[in-house]
C-alpha positions as CSV (number, residue, x, y, z in Angstrom):
1,X,-13.0,5.0,-2.3
2,X,-10.5,4.6,0.6
3,X,-9.9,1.3,2.4
4,X,-10.0,2.2,6.1
5,X,-9.4,-1.4,7.0
6,X,-6.8,-3.6,5.2
7,X,-6.1,-7.2,6.3
8,X,-3.4,-9.6,5.0
9,X,-1.2,-12.6,5.7
10,X,1.0,-12.2,2.6
11,X,-1.2,-14.3,0.4
12,X,-4.8,-13.4,1.1
13,X,-5.4,-9.7,1.3
14,X,-8.8,-8.1,2.0
15,X,-9.7,-4.4,1.7
16,X,-12.8,-3.1,3.6
17,X,-14.5,0.0,2.2
18,X,-16.2,3.0,3.8
19,X,-19.4,1.0,4.2
20,X,-17.7,-1.8,6.1
21,X,-17.9,-4.1,3.1
22,X,-15.3,-6.4,1.4
23,X,-14.3,-4.5,-1.7
24,X,-10.9,-5.9,-2.5
25,X,-10.2,-9.6,-2.2
26,X,-6.7,-10.6,-3.5
27,X,-5.5,-14.2,-3.6
28,X,-3.0,-15.9,-3.9
29,X,-0.8,-12.8,-4.2
30,X,-1.1,-9.5,-2.3
31,X,-2.0,-7.1,-5.1
32,X,-2.6,-9.7,-7.8
33,X,-5.9,-11.4,-8.8
34,X,-8.4,-9.1,-7.2
35,X,-11.6,-11.3,-7.2
36,X,-13.8,-8.5,-5.9
37,X,-12.7,-5.3,-7.6
38,X,-15.6,-3.0,-8.7
39,X,-18.9,-1.7,-7.4
40,X,-20.9,-4.7,-8.5
41,X,-18.5,-7.0,-6.6
42,X,-18.5,-5.5,-3.2
43,X,-20.0,-7.9,-0.6
44,X,-23.2,-6.6,0.8
45,X,-24.3,-6.9,4.4
46,X,-27.8,-6.2,5.5
47,X,-30.3,-6.7,8.3
48,X,-34.0,-7.5,8.0
49,X,-36.1,-6.3,11.0
50,X,-39.7,-5.4,11.5
51,X,-40.5,-6.2,7.8
52,X,-37.7,-4.0,6.4
53,X,-34.4,-4.8,4.9
54,X,-31.5,-2.3,5.1
55,X,-28.2,-2.8,3.4
56,X,-25.1,-1.0,4.8
57,X,-24.3,0.6,1.4
58,X,-27.7,1.0,-0.3
59,X,-29.2,2.6,2.8
60,X,-26.0,4.4,3.7
61,X,-27.8,7.5,5.0
62,X,-29.3,5.4,7.8
63,X,-26.0,3.9,8.9
64,X,-23.2,5.7,10.9
65,X,-20.1,3.7,10.4
66,X,-16.7,4.0,12.3
67,X,-13.5,2.1,12.0
68,X,-10.5,1.3,14.2
69,X,-7.6,-1.1,14.9
70,X,-8.1,-1.4,18.7
71,X,-6.4,-4.7,19.3
72,X,-2.6,-4.0,18.8
73,X,-2.7,-6.2,15.8
74,X,-4.1,-6.2,12.2
75,X,-7.6,-7.0,13.3
76,X,-10.1,-4.3,12.3
77,X,-13.1,-3.2,14.3
78,X,-16.2,-1.6,12.6
79,X,-19.3,-0.3,14.2
80,X,-22.4,0.4,12.1
81,X,-25.3,2.1,13.9
82,X,-28.8,2.4,12.5
83,X,-30.8,4.5,15.0
84,X,-33.9,4.5,12.9
85,X,-34.1,0.7,13.0
86,X,-32.6,0.3,16.5
87,X,-29.8,-2.0,15.3
88,X,-26.1,-1.9,15.9
89,X,-23.7,-4.2,14.0
90,X,-20.1,-4.6,15.2
91,X,-17.5,-6.4,13.1
92,X,-14.2,-7.8,14.3
93,X,-12.3,-8.7,11.1
94,X,-9.1,-10.5,10.3
95,X,-7.2,-12.5,7.8
96,X,-5.8,-15.5,9.6
97,X,-2.1,-15.3,10.0
98,X,-1.4,-18.9,9.2
99,X,-4.0,-20.1,6.8
100,X,-5.9,-18.4,4.0
101,X,-9.2,-17.4,5.6
102,X,-11.1,-14.1,6.0
103,X,-12.8,-14.1,9.4
104,X,-15.7,-11.9,10.7
105,X,-17.0,-11.9,14.2
106,X,-20.3,-10.1,13.7
107,X,-22.0,-8.8,16.9
108,X,-25.7,-7.9,16.2
109,X,-27.3,-5.7,18.9
110,X,-31.1,-5.1,19.3
111,X,-31.0,-1.5,20.8
112,X,-34.8,-1.2,21.5
113,X,-36.9,-2.1,24.4
114,X,-38.8,-5.0,22.8
115,X,-37.7,-8.5,21.7
116,X,-37.2,-8.9,18.0
117,X,-36.2,-11.3,15.3
118,X,-33.3,-9.8,13.3
119,X,-32.2,-11.5,10.2
120,X,-28.6,-10.9,9.1
121,X,-27.8,-11.3,5.4
122,X,-24.3,-11.7,4.0
123,X,-23.7,-11.5,0.2
124,X,-20.7,-12.6,-1.7
125,X,-19.8,-11.7,-5.3
126,X,-16.6,-12.7,-7.2
127,X,-15.1,-12.3,-10.6
128,X,-12.6,-15.0,-10.0
129,X,-9.2,-14.4,-11.5
130,X,-10.1,-10.8,-11.9
131,X,-11.8,-11.9,-15.1
132,X,-14.9,-10.4,-16.7
133,X,-15.8,-13.6,-18.6
134,X,-18.8,-15.5,-17.3
135,X,-17.4,-18.9,-16.4
136,X,-17.5,-19.0,-12.6
137,X,-19.5,-21.5,-10.6
138,X,-21.2,-21.3,-7.2
139,X,-22.9,-24.1,-5.5
140,X,-24.3,-25.1,-2.1
141,X,-22.4,-27.9,-0.3
142,X,-24.8,-29.7,2.1
143,X,-22.1,-31.9,3.6
144,X,-19.9,-28.9,4.5
145,X,-22.7,-26.4,5.3
146,X,-21.1,-23.9,2.9
147,X,-21.3,-22.2,-0.5
148,X,-18.4,-22.8,-2.8
149,X,-17.3,-20.3,-5.5
150,X,-14.7,-21.6,-7.9
151,X,-13.0,-21.2,-11.2
152,X,-10.0,-23.3,-12.1
153,X,-7.4,-23.2,-9.4
154,X,-9.1,-20.5,-7.3
155,X,-11.7,-21.8,-4.8
156,X,-13.5,-19.8,-2.1
157,X,-15.7,-21.6,0.5
158,X,-18.2,-19.3,2.3
159,X,-19.8,-20.3,5.6
160,X,-20.9,-19.1,9.0
161,X,-22.3,-20.1,12.4
162,X,-24.8,-18.7,14.9
163,X,-25.2,-20.5,18.3
164,X,-23.3,-23.5,16.9
165,X,-25.7,-23.7,14.0
166,X,-25.0,-22.9,10.3
167,X,-26.9,-20.3,8.3
168,X,-30.6,-21.2,8.0
169,X,-31.1,-20.1,4.3
170,X,-29.0,-19.6,1.3
171,X,-29.3,-18.6,-2.4
172,X,-27.0,-18.8,-5.4
173,X,-27.6,-16.8,-8.5
174,X,-26.2,-14.5,-11.2
175,X,-25.5,-10.8,-11.4
176,X,-24.6,-8.2,-14.0
177,X,-25.9,-10.4,-16.9
178,X,-29.3,-11.4,-18.3
179,X,-30.9,-8.4,-16.6
180,X,-30.0,-9.7,-13.1
181,X,-28.8,-7.1,-10.6
182,X,-27.7,-9.6,-8.0
183,X,-28.8,-12.4,-5.6
184,X,-28.8,-9.8,-2.7
185,X,-32.1,-8.6,-4.2
186,X,-33.6,-12.0,-3.2
187,X,-33.2,-11.1,0.4
188,X,-35.4,-8.0,0.4
189,X,-38.5,-9.9,1.6
190,X,-36.5,-11.5,4.4
191,X,-36.3,-14.9,2.7
192,X,-33.9,-16.6,0.3
193,X,-35.0,-18.9,-2.4
194,X,-32.7,-21.8,-1.5
195,X,-31.3,-22.2,-5.0
196,X,-28.3,-24.5,-5.0
197,X,-26.1,-23.9,-8.1
198,X,-25.4,-21.5,-10.9
199,X,-22.7,-20.8,-13.4
200,X,-21.7,-17.7,-15.3
201,X,-21.3,-14.5,-13.4
202,X,-22.4,-15.8,-10.0
203,X,-23.0,-14.5,-6.5
204,X,-24.5,-15.9,-3.3
205,X,-26.2,-15.0,-0.1
206,X,-26.5,-16.4,3.4
207,X,-29.1,-15.8,6.1
208,X,-28.7,-16.0,9.9
209,X,-31.9,-15.6,12.0
210,X,-31.3,-14.2,15.5
211,X,-34.0,-14.0,18.2
212,X,-32.9,-11.1,20.4
213,X,-34.2,-9.9,23.8
214,X,-34.7,-6.2,24.5
215,X,-31.2,-4.6,24.3
216,X,-29.9,-8.1,23.7
217,X,-27.4,-9.3,21.2
218,X,-26.0,-12.3,19.4
219,X,-22.8,-13.1,17.5
220,X,-22.5,-14.6,14.0
221,X,-19.2,-16.1,13.0
222,X,-18.6,-15.8,9.2
223,X,-15.7,-16.7,7.0
224,X,-14.4,-17.2,3.5
225,X,-11.8,-19.9,3.1
226,X,-9.5,-19.7,0.1
227,X,-7.5,-22.3,-1.7
228,X,-5.9,-23.3,-5.0
229,X,-8.0,-26.5,-5.0
230,X,-11.3,-27.6,-3.7
231,X,-9.5,-29.9,-1.2
232,X,-7.4,-27.0,0.2
233,X,-10.3,-24.6,0.6
234,X,-12.5,-27.3,2.2
235,X,-9.8,-28.2,4.7
236,X,-9.5,-24.6,5.8
237,X,-13.3,-24.4,6.1
238,X,-13.4,-27.6,8.2
239,X,-10.7,-26.3,10.5
240,X,-12.7,-23.2,11.2
241,X,-15.9,-25.1,11.8
242,X,-14.0,-27.4,14.3
243,X,-12.0,-24.8,16.2
244,X,-14.1,-21.7,15.7
245,X,-13.5,-18.2,14.5
246,X,-12.5,-17.0,18.0
247,X,-9.7,-19.5,18.2
248,X,-8.2,-18.2,14.9
249,X,-8.8,-14.5,15.8
250,X,-6.8,-15.0,19.0
251,X,-4.0,-16.9,17.3
252,X,-3.8,-14.2,14.6
253,X,-3.5,-11.5,17.3
254,X,-0.8,-13.5,19.0
255,X,1.1,-13.6,15.7
256,X,0.8,-9.8,15.3
257,X,1.8,-9.1,18.8
258,X,5.0,-11.1,18.3
259,X,5.7,-9.5,14.9
260,X,5.4,-6.0,16.4
261,X,7.9,-6.7,19.2
262,X,10.8,-4.8,17.4
263,X,8.5,-1.7,17.1
264,X,7.5,-1.9,20.7
265,X,11.1,-1.6,21.7
266,X,11.2,1.9,20.3
267,X,7.7,3.3,20.9
268,X,8.5,4.3,24.5
269,X,11.1,6.7,23.0
270,X,8.5,8.6,21.0
271,X,5.8,11.0,22.1
272,X,2.6,9.2,23.1
273,X,0.5,11.0,20.4
274,X,2.5,9.2,17.7
275,X,2.6,5.7,19.1
276,X,-0.7,4.2,17.9
277,X,-0.3,5.7,14.4
278,X,3.3,4.5,14.3
279,X,2.1,0.9,15.0
280,X,-0.8,1.2,12.6
281,X,1.4,2.4,9.8
282,X,3.8,-0.4,10.4
283,X,1.0,-3.0,10.2
284,X,-0.5,-1.3,7.1
285,X,2.9,-1.5,5.4
286,X,3.1,-5.2,6.3
287,X,-0.3,-5.8,4.8
288,X,0.9,-4.5,1.5
289,X,3.9,-6.9,1.2
290,X,3.5,-10.2,-0.6
291,X,5.2,-13.1,1.2
292,X,7.3,-13.6,-2.0
293,X,8.9,-10.1,-1.6
294,X,6.9,-7.7,-3.8
295,X,5.9,-4.5,-2.0
296,X,2.6,-3.1,-3.4
297,X,2.2,0.6,-3.8
298,X,-1.4,0.3,-2.8
299,X,-4.0,-2.5,-2.9
300,X,-6.9,0.1,-3.0
301,X,-8.6,-0.7,-6.4
302,X,-10.9,2.4,-6.3
303,X,-8.9,4.1,-9.0
304,X,-10.2,1.5,-11.5
305,X,-13.5,3.4,-11.4
306,X,-12.0,6.4,-13.2
307,X,-8.5,5.4,-14.4
308,X,-7.1,2.7,-16.7
309,X,-5.2,1.0,-13.9
310,X,-4.6,1.1,-10.2
311,X,-1.5,1.0,-7.9
312,X,-1.4,-2.8,-7.2
313,X,2.2,-3.1,-8.5
314,X,5.6,-3.2,-7.1
315,X,7.6,-0.1,-8.0
316,X,11.2,-1.0,-6.8
317,X,11.7,2.6,-5.6
318,X,8.6,2.6,-3.5
319,X,9.6,-0.8,-2.2
320,X,13.0,0.3,-1.2
321,X,11.6,3.4,0.6
322,X,9.1,1.2,2.4
323,X,11.6,-1.3,3.6
324,X,14.0,1.3,4.9
325,X,12.1,1.9,8.2
326,X,11.6,-1.8,8.7
327,X,15.4,-2.3,8.3
328,X,16.0,0.4,10.8
329,X,13.7,-1.4,13.2
330,X,15.6,-4.6,12.8
331,X,13.2,-6.6,10.6
332,X,15.1,-9.0,8.3
333,X,12.6,-11.3,6.6
334,X,10.7,-8.7,4.6
335,X,13.9,-6.9,3.3
336,X,15.6,-10.1,2.3
337,X,12.5,-11.3,0.3
338,X,12.3,-7.9,-1.4
339,X,16.0,-8.0,-2.5
340,X,15.4,-11.6,-3.7
341,X,12.4,-10.3,-5.7
342,X,14.5,-7.5,-7.2
343,X,17.3,-9.9,-8.1
344,X,14.7,-12.2,-9.7
345,X,13.1,-9.5,-11.9
346,X,16.3,-7.6,-12.8
347,X,16.9,-7.0,-16.5
348,X,20.0,-8.8,-17.9
349,X,21.6,-5.4,-18.5
350,X,21.5,-4.7,-14.7
351,X,18.6,-2.3,-14.3
352,X,15.1,-2.6,-12.9
353,X,12.1,-1.8,-15.1
354,X,9.3,0.6,-14.3
355,X,7.1,-1.7,-12.2
356,X,6.2,-5.3,-11.6
357,X,3.3,-7.5,-10.7
358,X,3.4,-9.4,-7.4
359,X,4.4,-12.6,-9.3
360,X,7.4,-10.8,-10.8
361,X,5.9,-10.3,-14.3
362,X,6.5,-7.0,-15.9
363,X,3.8,-4.4,-15.0
364,X,2.0,-2.0,-17.3
365,X,3.9,1.1,-18.5
366,X,3.5,4.2,-20.6
367,X,7.2,4.8,-21.0
368,X,8.6,4.2,-24.6
369,X,12.0,3.1,-25.7
370,X,12.2,6.0,-28.2
371,X,12.3,9.6,-27.0
372,X,12.6,11.8,-30.0
373,X,16.2,11.3,-31.2
374,X,17.2,9.4,-28.0
375,X,16.8,5.6,-27.6
376,X,17.0,4.5,-24.0
377,X,15.4,1.8,-21.9
378,X,11.9,2.8,-20.5
379,X,13.1,3.1,-16.9
380,X,13.4,5.3,-13.9
381,X,17.0,4.9,-13.0
382,X,16.5,6.0,-9.4
383,X,14.6,2.7,-8.9
384,X,17.7,0.7,-9.6
385,X,19.9,3.1,-7.7
386,X,17.7,3.2,-4.6
387,X,17.4,-0.6,-4.3
388,X,21.2,-0.9,-4.4
389,X,21.6,2.0,-1.9
390,X,19.2,0.4,0.6
391,X,20.7,-3.0,0.2
392,X,24.0,-1.4,1.2
393,X,22.5,0.0,4.3
394,X,21.0,-3.4,5.1
395,X,24.4,-5.0,4.7
396,X,26.0,-2.3,6.8
397,X,23.7,-3.1,9.7
398,X,24.2,-6.8,9.6
399,X,27.7,-7.4,8.1
400,X,26.5,-10.9,7.1
401,X,29.0,-12.3,4.5
402,X,26.3,-14.5,3.1
403,X,24.5,-11.4,1.9
404,X,27.5,-10.6,-0.3
405,X,27.7,-14.2,-1.4
406,X,24.0,-14.2,-2.4
407,X,23.7,-10.7,-3.9
408,X,27.0,-9.1,-4.8
409,X,27.7,-10.9,-8.1
410,X,24.1,-11.5,-9.1
411,X,22.5,-8.1,-8.2
412,X,24.9,-5.4,-6.8
413,X,27.6,-5.7,-9.5
414,X,25.3,-5.7,-12.5
415,X,23.4,-2.7,-11.1
416,X,26.6,-0.7,-10.4
417,X,28.1,-1.6,-13.7
418,X,25.0,-0.3,-15.5
419,X,24.9,2.9,-13.5
420,X,28.6,3.6,-14.0
421,X,28.2,3.1,-17.7
422,X,24.9,4.9,-18.1
423,X,26.5,8.4,-18.2
424,X,26.0,11.2,-20.7
425,X,29.3,12.0,-22.2
426,X,28.4,15.7,-22.8
427,X,27.4,16.5,-19.2
428,X,29.0,13.8,-17.1
429,X,25.6,13.2,-15.5
430,X,23.5,10.1,-15.6
431,X,21.8,9.7,-19.0
432,X,18.1,10.8,-19.0
433,X,15.4,8.4,-17.8
434,X,11.9,9.1,-16.4
435,X,11.6,11.0,-13.2
436,X,10.4,9.5,-10.0
437,X,6.9,11.0,-10.6
438,X,6.8,9.0,-13.9
439,X,6.1,12.0,-16.1
440,X,9.1,13.5,-17.8
441,X,12.2,12.1,-19.6
442,X,15.1,14.0,-18.1
443,X,18.3,13.8,-16.2
444,X,16.8,15.0,-12.9
445,X,18.5,16.3,-9.8
446,X,16.7,13.7,-7.8
447,X,17.8,10.7,-9.9
448,X,21.4,12.1,-10.1
449,X,21.4,12.3,-6.3
450,X,20.4,8.7,-5.8
451,X,22.7,7.4,-8.5
452,X,25.6,9.3,-6.8
453,X,24.9,7.7,-3.4
454,X,24.3,4.3,-4.9
455,X,27.7,4.3,-6.7
456,X,29.4,5.3,-3.4
457,X,27.6,2.5,-1.6
458,X,28.5,0.0,-4.4
459,X,32.1,1.0,-3.9
460,X,31.9,0.1,-0.2
461,X,30.2,-3.2,-1.1
462,X,32.9,-4.0,-3.7
463,X,35.6,-3.4,-1.1
464,X,33.8,-5.7,1.3
465,X,33.6,-8.3,-1.4
466,X,37.3,-8.0,-2.2
467,X,36.6,-6.5,-5.6
468,X,39.2,-3.6,-5.4
469,X,39.1,-2.6,-9.0
470,X,35.4,-2.0,-9.1
471,X,35.5,-0.3,-5.7
472,X,37.8,2.3,-7.2
473,X,36.0,2.6,-10.5
474,X,32.5,3.1,-8.9
475,X,33.8,5.7,-6.4
476,X,35.5,7.6,-9.2
477,X,32.2,7.5,-11.2
478,X,30.4,8.9,-8.2
479,X,33.0,11.7,-7.8
480,X,32.6,12.6,-11.5
481,X,28.8,12.8,-11.1
482,X,29.3,15.0,-8.0
483,X,31.4,17.5,-9.9
484,X,29.1,17.5,-12.9
485,X,26.1,18.0,-10.7
486,X,27.6,21.1,-9.1
487,X,28.3,22.4,-12.6
488,X,25.0,21.7,-14.3
489,X,22.1,21.3,-11.8
490,X,22.0,24.5,-9.7
491,X,19.9,27.3,-11.2
492,X,21.5,30.5,-10.1
493,X,18.7,32.7,-11.3
494,X,16.0,30.9,-9.2
495,X,18.4,29.9,-6.4
496,X,17.2,26.4,-6.7
497,X,18.0,23.1,-8.3
498,X,16.7,22.4,-11.8
499,X,14.1,19.8,-11.8
500,X,16.3,18.3,-14.6
501,X,18.1,18.8,-17.8
502,X,17.9,17.1,-21.2
503,X,21.1,17.0,-23.3
504,X,20.8,15.8,-26.9
505,X,24.5,16.2,-27.8
506,X,24.0,19.7,-29.4
507,X,22.3,21.7,-26.6
508,X,20.9,21.4,-23.1
509,X,17.3,22.1,-22.3
510,X,16.6,23.1,-18.7
511,X,13.4,22.3,-16.7
512,X,13.3,25.2,-14.1
513,X,10.3,24.0,-12.1
514,X,10.9,23.8,-8.4
515,X,10.4,20.2,-7.4
516,X,10.4,18.9,-3.8
517,X,12.3,15.8,-4.9
518,X,15.1,17.8,-6.3
519,X,15.7,19.6,-3.0
520,X,15.2,16.7,-0.6
521,X,17.0,14.2,-3.0
522,X,20.1,16.4,-3.0
523,X,19.9,16.6,0.8
524,X,19.1,13.0,1.7
525,X,21.7,11.5,-0.6
526,X,24.5,14.0,0.0
527,X,24.8,15.4,-3.5
528,X,24.7,18.9,-2.0
529,X,25.6,18.7,1.7
530,X,23.2,20.4,4.1
531,X,25.5,23.2,5.0
532,X,26.3,24.2,1.4
533,X,24.9,27.5,0.1
534,X,23.1,25.9,-2.8
535,X,21.1,23.6,-0.7
536,X,20.1,26.3,1.8
537,X,19.1,28.6,-1.0
538,X,17.1,25.8,-2.7
539,X,15.2,25.0,0.4
540,X,14.3,28.6,0.9
541,X,13.1,28.9,-2.7
542,X,11.0,25.8,-2.2
543,X,9.4,27.3,0.9
544,X,8.8,30.6,-0.9
545,X,7.2,28.8,-3.8
546,X,5.0,26.6,-1.5
547,X,4.5,28.6,1.7
548,X,3.3,26.6,4.7
549,X,1.4,28.2,7.5
550,X,-0.2,27.2,10.8
551,X,-2.7,24.4,10.2
552,X,-1.5,23.7,6.7
553,X,1.9,22.1,6.3
554,X,1.3,20.1,3.1
555,X,3.7,20.5,0.2
556,X,2.9,19.7,-3.4
557,X,5.4,17.7,-5.5
558,X,6.4,20.5,-7.8
559,X,5.2,23.7,-9.4
560,X,2.1,23.3,-11.5
561,X,1.5,19.7,-10.6
562,X,-1.8,18.8,-12.4
563,X,-2.3,15.3,-11.2
564,X,-5.9,15.1,-9.7
565,X,-5.7,18.9,-9.2
566,X,-8.7,21.1,-9.1
567,X,-8.9,24.7,-10.3
568,X,-8.6,26.1,-6.8
569,X,-5.6,24.1,-5.5
570,X,-2.9,26.5,-6.5
571,X,0.4,24.8,-7.3
572,X,-1.1,21.3,-6.8
573,X,-2.3,19.0,-4.2
574,X,-0.5,18.4,-0.9
575,X,1.4,15.1,-0.8
576,X,2.2,13.3,2.4
577,X,5.6,12.2,1.0
578,X,6.9,15.6,0.1
579,X,5.6,17.1,3.4
580,X,7.3,14.4,5.4
581,X,10.6,15.0,3.5
582,X,10.4,18.6,4.8
583,X,9.9,17.2,8.3
584,X,13.0,15.0,7.9
585,X,15.0,18.0,6.8
586,X,13.8,19.9,9.8
587,X,14.9,17.2,12.2
588,X,18.3,17.2,10.6
589,X,18.5,21.0,10.9
590,X,17.4,20.9,14.6
591,X,14.0,22.4,14.0
592,X,11.9,19.8,15.8
593,X,9.1,22.2,16.4
594,X,8.3,22.4,12.6
595,X,8.8,18.7,12.3
596,X,6.2,18.1,15.0
597,X,3.7,20.4,13.2
598,X,4.1,18.6,10.0
599,X,3.5,15.2,11.7
600,X,0.4,16.6,13.4
601,X,-0.8,17.9,10.0
602,X,-0.3,14.4,8.6
603,X,-2.2,12.8,11.5
604,X,-5.0,15.3,11.2
605,X,-5.6,14.1,7.6
606,X,-5.4,10.4,8.3
607,X,-8.4,8.1,8.6
608,X,-9.4,7.0,12.1
609,X,-7.5,3.8,11.5
610,X,-4.3,5.7,10.7
611,X,-4.6,5.0,6.9
612,X,-2.8,7.7,4.8
613,X,-3.7,8.5,1.3
614,X,-1.4,9.7,-1.5
615,X,-2.7,13.3,-1.7
616,X,-4.8,15.9,0.1
617,X,-6.9,18.6,-1.6
618,X,-5.4,21.7,0.1
619,X,-8.7,23.6,-0.3
620,X,-11.2,21.0,1.0
621,X,-9.0,18.6,3.0
622,X,-10.4,15.7,0.9
623,X,-8.2,12.7,0.6
624,X,-7.3,12.0,-3.0
625,X,-6.1,9.0,-5.0
626,X,-5.5,5.7,-3.2
627,X,-5.7,5.0,0.5
628,X,-3.6,3.5,1.9
629,X,-0.5,4.5,-0.1
630,X,2.3,2.4,1.3
631,X,5.0,5.0,0.6
632,X,3.2,7.6,2.6
633,X,3.2,5.3,5.6
634,X,6.9,4.6,5.2
635,X,7.8,8.3,5.3
636,X,5.7,8.8,8.4
637,X,7.6,6.0,10.1
638,X,11.0,7.3,8.8
639,X,10.3,10.8,10.2
640,X,9.4,9.5,13.6
641,X,12.5,7.3,13.7
642,X,14.6,10.2,12.7
643,X,13.2,12.1,15.7
644,X,14.1,9.4,18.2
645,X,17.4,8.4,16.8
646,X,20.3,9.6,19.0
647,X,22.5,12.0,17.0
648,X,26.0,10.7,16.2
649,X,28.8,12.2,18.3
C-alpha cells in the first residue's frame, strides 16, 4: 500500500496510508525501528454518531478520502467524507521540525441539518522496536492526561485536547494474542472501558466527545510524543499541552519554508505545471533522509506483506543519485552527512557494501562471495564509484579545502585505489560485480561507465590534493577502461551495448539483453560520447525494443524484466527512473518536446500529493512496489533542473 503522506524530521518518520491512518512509525532513525509496520499495527480512526461506529479503514466503502500537501511545507492535509453518516473529517498532519512529536489537527464537521453528538476515537498500536515478542507496556498516566506505550529505551506518549479539555475516555488492552483482535473493538458501542494498564502485545484507544450544531464543527488536537526515556517523552508531551498543536504546526511550517528557499530561487525558471510537484518531490526526498546521513530508498513498509524485506535501507548508489539534485540546488548539510555516513561504513578495502541500515549496520543481502569459480566481494561496484563521482561534483562546486582534508585520505583515496586495482586482466574492464538492479553478476556496461567517470574524477581530486602520482595513475586507469569498453561492450549485431560480459579467464559470456541503464549509463558518464555512432545506434535500438507512443512514455529497465511483472505487461513494467533517463537524454539532444511528454506522463501517474512509486503496470496504470521511491523523485528533480540549466557556451 502506498504512503500518500510522509512526514519526518530526520529522527521521527511517519507514513500515512490510503485510509489516512498511521501505518509506518519510525524512531529514532528514519527507516529503522518501525514500531507500526503491518496491518494489525495501523492506527485506527473512527467516529460514533447516531448509535453507529464507522472506522476509516474497516468501513472504507463509506469514506471518500483525498490527500494533499497544500501548505508549501511537509504538512499533509487529508479529507475523509462519509456522506451516508453526514460527517467530514479533515486532518492536518505534521512531524514537528524541532522535537520528536507527531501532530494531528483533526477537524470534525457535522454536515447535516440537526445538532448531533459525534464521538471521535483514535487508536494506537505498536510493536515497539519492530519486535514481535510480547513485552510492551501501555498505561494511563492521570497526572499527564496521556497514555504511555513503552519498551526499554523507546517511549511513546499519546494524548489530545478538545476545547482545552483532554480526552474523556480511554482504554488499554491487548491485540493479536489470546484471541483479542484489538482495543479498538471496545469502542463499537461508543464507550471505552477505562482500563488503565496492560502488558504484552498492547494497544490503546482515546475518545473525544463533540457536541456539534447543524453544519457545525470542532477541532481535536492529537499527538504522539516520542523519546528514548520516559522523561524525554513526557517533556515533549508537556510542551505540546502548554503551547498547543497549532503553535508547533506553525513553527514546523516556518522551518520548511526556510529549508525550501534554495528551491524557490529556481522554481520561477520552470514551467508552472511542474512547480508544485518539484517542491513536493524535494520535501519527500528530505523526509527519507536520516539526520545522521543515511538516505532511505523508501520507508513504505507495505512490501513486508508479500516479500521477505522492504526498502528501508541506504543503498549508497541510490543515496548518491538522490543527493545530486540537492547539491545542484545548493544544499550542503544533507550531502555532507551522507558522505560522512559513507566514510563511516566503508569497507577497509575501500569499497561500499550492498546496502546499510540507517544506523550504519550492514543491511540484508542475497549476494554471495562465491560465484562459481570466481571469488569476489558481494558488492555492486557502481555504488562505490557513484559516491566518489558525486563527491567530486560536490567539491567542484564548493572548492572547500576542508573537504579534501576530511575526505581525500579517508574515503576518496581508498575508493579510487580499490577501483583502479579491481580490473580484469583478460579484458581490461572492471572485474564482475552485481549490476545496479541487484540481479546478475557481470561486468556491466553501466558499472563500467560509472567506474570510468569516477576514476577520472578521482584524478582531479588527487591533483587538487597535491597527490600527483595517483592523479596520473587513476587517469591512466580510466583511459585503459575507455579503450577496453570500446573493444568489448558494443554489440554490433544488435547495434546496442551488451548488458554485460562475464570473463572467467578462458572465455567471455555475453549478456545481449538491451538494458536502459547500459545506454544511459554510457551517455551520462561519458563512456560513449553522445555524438558517437555507437551511442546513437544503441539509443535507437532501445527505442525500437521499447517503443513509446502518445500517452505512454514509460520505459522498462531491460528486456524480459520479470520483477512484479504480469503476463500482459510485455517486456516488463515501466519504471520512472529509466523513463526519466530518456527525458534527460532528450534534453541534452535538444528534444525538449519529448522530455516534456515524459515529465507529463510521470506526473499523470503520481499520487495527488506528488508521491512517485517505483514502477507502473503499463496495462492497467497501477502503481507497483513502494511509494514513495526516493530515487524516482530524484530523477524527476534532475530532469527539471536539466531543462532550466543554461547551456554552456
